[in-house]
C-alpha positions as CSV (number, residue, x, y, z in Angstrom):
1,M,0.0,0.0,0.0
2,M,1.3,3.5,-0.9
3,D,2.5,5.6,2.1
4,D,1.6,9.0,0.6
5,F,-1.9,9.5,-0.7
6,H,-0.4,11.9,-3.4
7,D,1.3,8.8,-4.9
8,L,-2.1,7.3,-5.8
9,P,-2.8,7.0,-9.5
10,P,-5.0,9.7,-10.9
11,M,-8.7,9.0,-11.3
12,P,-9.5,7.9,-14.8
13,P,-12.5,9.5,-16.6
14,V,-15.9,8.3,-15.3
15,E,-16.7,7.0,-18.8
16,A,-13.9,4.4,-18.3
17,Y,-16.1,2.6,-15.7
18,L,-19.2,2.4,-17.8
19,E,-18.1,-0.9,-19.2
20,C,-15.9,-2.1,-16.4
21,K,-15.9,-5.7,-15.2
22,S,-16.5,-6.8,-11.6
23,N,-12.8,-7.6,-11.1
24,V,-11.7,-4.0,-12.0
25,T,-10.2,-2.2,-9.0
26,I,-11.4,1.4,-8.7
27,P,-9.1,3.7,-6.7
28,L,-10.5,5.5,-3.7
29,Q,-11.0,9.3,-3.6
30,V,-8.6,10.4,-0.9
31,P,-9.5,13.7,0.9
32,T,-6.9,16.5,0.7
33,P,-6.1,18.2,4.1
34,F,-6.6,21.9,4.4
35,V,-3.4,23.9,4.9
36,W,-3.7,27.3,6.6
37,Q,-2.1,30.2,4.8
38,D,-1.5,33.7,6.0
39,P,-4.5,35.7,4.7
40,A,-2.2,38.5,3.5
41,T,-0.6,36.1,1.1
42,L,-3.8,34.7,-0.4
43,P,-4.2,35.6,-4.1
44,R,-7.0,38.1,-4.9
45,R,-9.8,37.2,-7.2
46,P,-8.7,38.0,-10.8
47,W,-11.5,40.5,-11.8
48,L,-11.2,41.8,-15.3
49,Y,-14.2,44.1,-15.6
50,G,-15.9,45.6,-12.6
51,R,-17.3,42.9,-10.4
52,H,-18.9,41.0,-13.3
53,L,-16.2,39.4,-15.4
54,L,-13.7,37.1,-13.7
55,R,-11.0,34.8,-15.0
56,R,-11.9,31.1,-15.2
57,Q,-15.6,31.9,-14.7
58,V,-18.8,32.3,-16.8
59,S,-20.9,35.4,-16.4
60,V,-24.4,36.0,-17.9
61,T,-26.2,39.1,-19.1
62,V,-30.0,38.7,-19.4
63,A,-32.3,41.2,-21.2
64,P,-35.5,41.5,-23.2
65,G,-35.2,42.3,-26.9
66,G,-34.7,45.8,-28.0
67,V,-33.3,47.2,-24.7
68,G,-29.7,47.6,-25.9
69,K,-27.7,44.6,-24.6
70,S,-25.7,44.2,-27.8
71,S,-24.8,47.9,-27.9
72,L,-23.9,47.7,-24.2
73,T,-21.6,44.7,-24.7
74,I,-19.9,46.4,-27.7
75,C,-19.1,49.5,-25.6
76,E,-17.9,47.3,-22.7
77,V,-15.6,45.3,-25.0
78,L,-14.2,48.6,-26.4
79,A,-13.6,49.7,-22.8
80,M,-11.6,46.5,-22.1
81,A,-9.7,46.5,-25.4
82,S,-8.7,50.2,-24.9
83,G,-8.2,49.9,-21.1
84,R,-10.5,52.9,-20.6
85,D,-13.4,53.5,-18.2
86,L,-16.0,54.1,-20.8
87,M,-19.0,52.7,-19.0
88,G,-18.3,53.6,-15.3
89,E,-16.7,50.2,-14.5
90,W,-13.1,49.4,-13.4
91,V,-11.1,47.7,-16.2
92,A,-8.0,45.6,-15.9
93,D,-5.0,46.6,-18.0
94,D,-3.9,45.1,-21.4
95,L,-6.9,42.9,-22.0
96,S,-7.6,41.1,-25.3
97,V,-11.2,40.6,-26.1
98,W,-13.2,38.6,-28.7
99,I,-16.9,39.3,-29.4
100,F,-18.7,36.6,-31.3
101,N,-22.1,38.0,-32.4
102,L,-24.2,35.3,-33.8
103,E,-27.1,37.4,-35.1
104,D,-25.8,40.5,-37.0
105,P,-23.9,40.6,-40.2
106,R,-20.4,42.1,-40.3
107,D,-21.4,45.4,-42.0
108,E,-23.9,46.1,-39.2
109,L,-21.3,45.3,-36.5
110,Q,-18.9,47.6,-38.3
111,L,-21.4,50.4,-38.1
112,R,-22.1,49.9,-34.4
113,I,-18.5,49.5,-33.4
114,T,-17.3,52.5,-35.4
115,A,-20.1,54.7,-34.0
116,A,-19.2,53.6,-30.5
117,M,-15.5,54.3,-31.0
118,Q,-16.2,57.8,-32.4
119,H,-18.9,58.6,-29.8
120,H,-16.5,57.6,-26.9
121,K,-13.5,59.0,-28.7
122,V,-11.6,55.7,-28.8
123,E,-8.8,55.9,-31.4
124,P,-8.2,52.8,-33.5
125,E,-4.6,52.3,-32.2
126,E,-5.9,52.1,-28.6
127,S,-7.4,48.7,-29.3
128,E,-5.3,47.5,-32.2
129,G,-4.2,43.9,-31.8
130,R,-6.4,43.3,-28.8
131,F,-9.9,43.4,-30.3
132,Y,-11.4,40.6,-32.3
133,V,-14.9,40.4,-33.9
134,D,-16.7,37.5,-35.6
135,T,-20.2,37.0,-36.7
136,G,-22.4,33.9,-36.9
137,R,-23.3,34.9,-40.5
138,E,-19.8,34.1,-41.6
139,R,-18.6,31.5,-39.1
140,E,-21.1,29.3,-37.4
141,L,-20.7,28.5,-33.7
142,C,-22.4,25.3,-32.5
143,T,-21.2,23.9,-29.2
144,A,-23.8,21.2,-28.7
145,V,-26.4,19.3,-30.6
146,A,-29.5,17.3,-29.7
147,G,-29.1,13.5,-30.3
148,R,-31.2,10.4,-30.0
149,D,-29.7,9.8,-26.5
150,G,-29.8,13.4,-25.5
151,A,-27.7,16.5,-26.1
152,M,-24.0,16.1,-26.9
153,I,-21.1,18.6,-26.7
154,V,-19.4,19.2,-30.1
155,K,-15.8,18.6,-28.8
156,P,-14.0,19.8,-32.0
157,V,-15.7,23.2,-31.7
158,M,-14.8,23.6,-28.1
159,D,-11.2,22.5,-28.8
160,A,-11.0,25.0,-31.7
161,L,-12.3,27.8,-29.5
162,A,-9.7,26.9,-26.9
163,N,-6.9,26.9,-29.5
164,E,-7.9,30.3,-30.8
165,I,-8.2,31.8,-27.3
166,A,-4.7,30.4,-26.4
167,F,-3.1,31.5,-29.7
168,R,-4.6,35.1,-29.5
169,N,-4.1,35.4,-25.8
170,I,-7.8,36.2,-25.4
171,D,-8.8,37.4,-21.9
172,V,-12.5,37.8,-22.5
173,L,-14.9,36.0,-24.9
174,V,-18.4,37.4,-25.4
175,V,-21.0,35.2,-27.0
176,D,-24.2,37.0,-28.1
177,P,-26.7,35.4,-27.9
178,F,-26.3,32.2,-26.0
179,V,-29.3,30.5,-27.6
180,S,-27.6,30.7,-31.0
181,S,-24.5,28.9,-29.8
182,H,-26.0,25.5,-29.6
183,R,-28.8,23.3,-31.1
184,A,-30.0,21.6,-27.9
185,G,-33.4,21.9,-26.5
186,E,-33.7,25.3,-24.8
187,N,-36.0,24.0,-22.1
188,D,-34.0,20.8,-21.5
189,N,-32.4,21.7,-18.2
190,N,-30.0,18.8,-18.3
191,A,-28.8,19.8,-21.7
192,I,-28.4,23.5,-20.7
193,D,-26.6,22.4,-17.5
194,M,-24.2,20.3,-19.6
195,I,-23.6,23.2,-22.1
196,A,-23.1,25.8,-19.4
197,K,-20.6,23.7,-17.5
198,E,-18.7,23.1,-20.7
199,W,-18.4,26.9,-21.1
200,A,-17.2,27.0,-17.5
201,R,-14.6,24.3,-18.3
202,L,-13.4,26.3,-21.3
203,A,-13.0,29.4,-19.2
204,D,-11.0,27.5,-16.6
205,R,-9.0,25.7,-19.3
206,C,-8.1,28.9,-21.1
207,N,-7.8,31.2,-18.0
208,C,-10.2,33.6,-19.5
209,A,-13.6,35.2,-18.7
210,I,-16.6,34.2,-20.7
211,E,-19.8,36.3,-21.1
212,L,-22.9,34.7,-22.3
213,V,-25.7,37.1,-23.5
214,H,-29.2,35.7,-23.0
215,H,-32.8,36.7,-23.8
216,T,-35.5,36.8,-21.2
217,R,-38.9,35.1,-21.5
218,K,-42.0,37.3,-21.7
219,T,-42.7,39.0,-18.3
220,N,-46.0,40.7,-19.3
221,G,-44.7,44.1,-18.4
222,A,-43.1,43.2,-15.1
223,E,-39.5,44.1,-14.4
224,A,-37.2,41.2,-15.3
225,T,-34.6,39.5,-13.1
226,T,-31.8,37.1,-14.2
227,E,-34.1,34.2,-13.2
228,D,-36.4,35.3,-16.1
229,G,-33.9,34.0,-18.7
230,R,-35.4,31.9,-21.4
231,G,-35.3,28.1,-21.2
232,G,-33.6,26.0,-18.5
233,S,-32.4,27.7,-15.3
234,A,-29.1,25.8,-15.3
235,L,-27.4,28.5,-17.3
236,L,-27.7,31.0,-14.5
237,A,-26.8,28.4,-11.9
238,A,-23.5,27.8,-13.6
239,A,-22.7,31.5,-13.8
240,R,-20.8,33.2,-11.0
241,S,-22.2,36.6,-11.9
242,G,-25.6,37.4,-13.5
243,R,-27.0,40.8,-14.4
244,V,-30.3,41.9,-16.0
245,L,-31.2,44.9,-18.2
246,N,-34.6,46.6,-17.8
247,K,-36.0,49.5,-19.8
248,M,-37.0,52.5,-17.8
249,A,-40.7,52.8,-17.4
250,D,-42.6,56.0,-18.3
251,K,-43.4,56.7,-14.6
252,M,-39.7,56.5,-13.7
253,K,-38.9,58.9,-16.5
254,K,-41.2,61.4,-15.0
255,D,-39.6,60.9,-11.6
256,A,-36.2,61.5,-13.2
257,G,-37.4,64.7,-14.8
258,I,-37.0,63.3,-18.4
259,P,-39.4,65.2,-20.7
260,A,-41.9,63.2,-22.7
261,T,-40.3,64.5,-25.9
262,D,-37.1,62.6,-25.1
263,L,-37.6,59.4,-27.0
264,R,-34.2,57.9,-26.2
265,T,-34.1,54.5,-24.5
266,Y,-33.0,54.5,-20.9
267,F,-32.3,51.2,-19.1
268,A,-31.0,49.9,-15.8
269,V,-28.2,47.3,-15.4
270,T,-28.6,45.3,-12.2
271,R,-26.2,42.6,-11.0
272,D,-28.7,40.5,-9.0
273,K,-26.7,37.3,-9.0
274,A,-23.3,37.6,-7.5
275,N,-21.7,34.6,-6.0
276,L,-18.2,36.0,-5.6
277,A,-19.0,39.7,-4.9
278,P,-21.7,41.8,-3.3
279,V,-24.9,42.4,-5.3
280,G,-24.4,45.5,-7.3
281,K,-26.3,48.7,-7.2
282,R,-28.6,49.6,-10.1
283,Q,-26.6,51.4,-12.9
284,W,-28.3,53.5,-15.6
285,R,-27.4,53.6,-19.3
286,R,-28.9,55.5,-22.2
287,M,-28.9,54.9,-26.0
288,E,-27.7,58.0,-27.8
289,T,-27.9,58.4,-31.6
290,F,-24.6,59.0,-33.4
291,E,-24.5,60.1,-37.0
292,L,-21.6,58.6,-38.9
293,A,-19.9,60.3,-41.9
294,N,-21.8,58.1,-44.3
295,G,-25.1,59.6,-43.1
296,E,-26.2,56.5,-41.0
297,D,-27.7,57.1,-37.6
298,V,-26.5,54.4,-35.1
299,G,-27.4,53.8,-31.5
300,V,-24.6,54.0,-29.0
301,C,-24.7,53.1,-25.3
302,E,-23.5,55.6,-22.7
303,V,-23.5,56.1,-19.0
304,W,-26.5,58.1,-17.6
305,E,-26.7,59.2,-13.9
306,W,-30.0,59.4,-12.1
307,P,-30.3,63.1,-11.2
308,E,-29.6,63.9,-7.6
309,T,-32.3,65.9,-5.7
310,F,-30.1,69.0,-5.3
311,N,-27.9,68.4,-8.4
312,G,-26.8,71.8,-9.8
313,M,-28.3,73.8,-6.9
314,A,-26.4,76.3,-4.7
315,S,-27.1,78.2,-1.5
316,K,-28.2,81.2,-3.6
317,D,-31.1,79.1,-5.0
318,L,-32.3,78.2,-1.5
319,L,-32.1,81.8,-0.5
320,A,-34.1,82.9,-3.5
321,V,-36.8,80.3,-2.6
322,Q,-36.8,81.5,1.0
323,N,-37.3,85.1,0.0
324,A,-40.2,84.1,-2.2
325,I,-41.8,82.0,0.5
326,E,-41.4,84.8,3.0
327,S,-43.5,87.1,0.9
328,K,-46.3,84.6,0.2
329,T,-48.5,82.0,1.8
330,A,-46.8,78.8,0.9
331,R,-49.2,75.9,1.5
332,F,-47.8,72.6,2.6
333,S,-50.4,70.4,0.8
334,E,-50.1,69.6,-2.9
335,Q,-53.8,69.9,-3.1
336,A,-53.6,73.7,-2.6
337,G,-53.1,74.3,-6.3
338,D,-51.1,77.3,-7.2
339,Q,-50.6,78.1,-3.5
340,W,-48.6,74.9,-3.0
341,A,-45.0,75.7,-1.9
342,G,-43.8,73.5,-4.7
343,C,-45.2,75.9,-7.3
344,I,-43.1,78.6,-5.7
345,V,-40.0,76.4,-5.9
346,A,-40.7,75.7,-9.6
347,D,-41.2,79.3,-10.4
348,V,-38.0,80.5,-8.7
349,L,-35.8,77.6,-10.0
350,G,-37.2,77.5,-13.5
351,M,-38.7,74.0,-13.1
352,D,-42.1,72.6,-14.2
353,A,-44.4,72.0,-11.2
354,T,-46.0,69.0,-13.0
355,I,-43.1,67.3,-14.8
356,D,-40.7,67.9,-11.9
357,R,-43.2,67.3,-9.1
358,K,-41.4,64.3,-7.6
359,R,-38.1,66.1,-7.5
360,I,-39.7,69.2,-6.0
361,K,-41.2,67.2,-3.3
362,R,-37.8,65.7,-2.4
363,I,-36.3,69.1,-2.4
364,L,-38.9,70.4,0.1
365,E,-38.4,67.3,2.2
366,G,-34.7,67.9,2.3
367,W,-35.1,71.5,3.3
368,L,-37.5,70.6,6.0
369,K,-35.1,68.1,7.4
370,S,-32.2,70.6,7.3
371,G,-34.3,73.3,9.1
372,A,-34.1,75.7,6.1
373,L,-37.9,75.5,6.0
374,V,-40.3,74.7,8.9
375,K,-44.0,73.8,9.1
376,G,-46.4,76.4,10.5
377,E,-50.0,77.4,10.3
378,A,-51.9,80.2,8.6
379,D,-55.5,81.2,8.1
380,G,-57.1,79.3,5.2
381,P,-60.6,79.1,3.7
382,Q,-63.5,79.6,6.1
383,R,-61.0,80.8,8.8
384,R,-59.6,77.4,9.3
385,K,-56.0,76.9,10.0
386,V,-54.0,75.2,7.3
387,P,-50.4,73.9,7.3
388,V,-47.9,76.1,5.5
389,L,-44.1,76.3,5.0
390,E,-42.2,79.1,6.5
391,V,-38.5,80.1,6.5
392,G,-36.5,78.4,9.2
393,E,-32.7,79.0,9.2
394,W,-31.8,81.5,6.5
395,A,-29.3,80.5,3.9
396,T,-26.2,82.5,3.2
397,E,-24.5,82.9,-0.2
């Protein structure tokens, strides 16, 4: 018998035992003892893009159609290839990226990528030699097929991907969309589990991060989560980071002060599955139209920040509102019509009391909490006392 368990022969593949005879000796799995290591010397997780893409792991982005997921991933790939913070996320240095779009033809991808580069002012030499683009219209990608005995991985395809990733030193591979990368049953959870784990093995084998872009099922108007991805749930289970895109609803646009005449698409990016990092805060993106020199208008994704309550305001603005309130009866209730204090705020600050109502209410709440305004009483209709807002601590410029 061997003295050191590390001298045991390696475990052969499970398939080797499928036809084994009763006299075949199967080696035991010997447990490996845990060895304490100084925490300061432990290697950090090899994040490549924010807290979403990680070496040797699969990440998933889920979104309904028409939100902007392909435009988002194009801009993120550009950020990684150029090493620049284009989308508000930390980026590792010197990354090589490969985007495999399985839906759009190359001329459409050329338009989108060129528009994104010009909009974000990325020069061609910034990503030269580190940015690769392929399309399923020219080069099919089929990693698994459905057979009589169930789904099967197409090993030559996975090996070819591994060879290309190694040869080009690819750090991040983006496959968009996942459903077009295989021919197995989308609702066959066993098949999806096998395919997802094969992608995870490829990421581990090639020391790279893999991003799989996936569609949601119909949610009937409800906000989607990563669990709303189409087909089997095993894809999300195999991922170590999952995020979902949701288009901003009309009500939220009003809350944000976006005018009804603004027809651009605004959407949220929420990382709601995060095994190896804290769940992320909701981030906002906007689709902007960029006109290329050939006359084509192309949508480009950009960062958009939700407006802060007091964004762009100074002490002089508060002082101007206090002076206006001091000379009028500023009713506390929104039901007071033109006498509502919010109408005074809108008039002084050049806002719209209807469109900006939510923000104005937050402004008044903030000033009440700070003591700049205080609640009082005044004579109202029929000599009844009504709540009003009065000046508390005066602002100074």
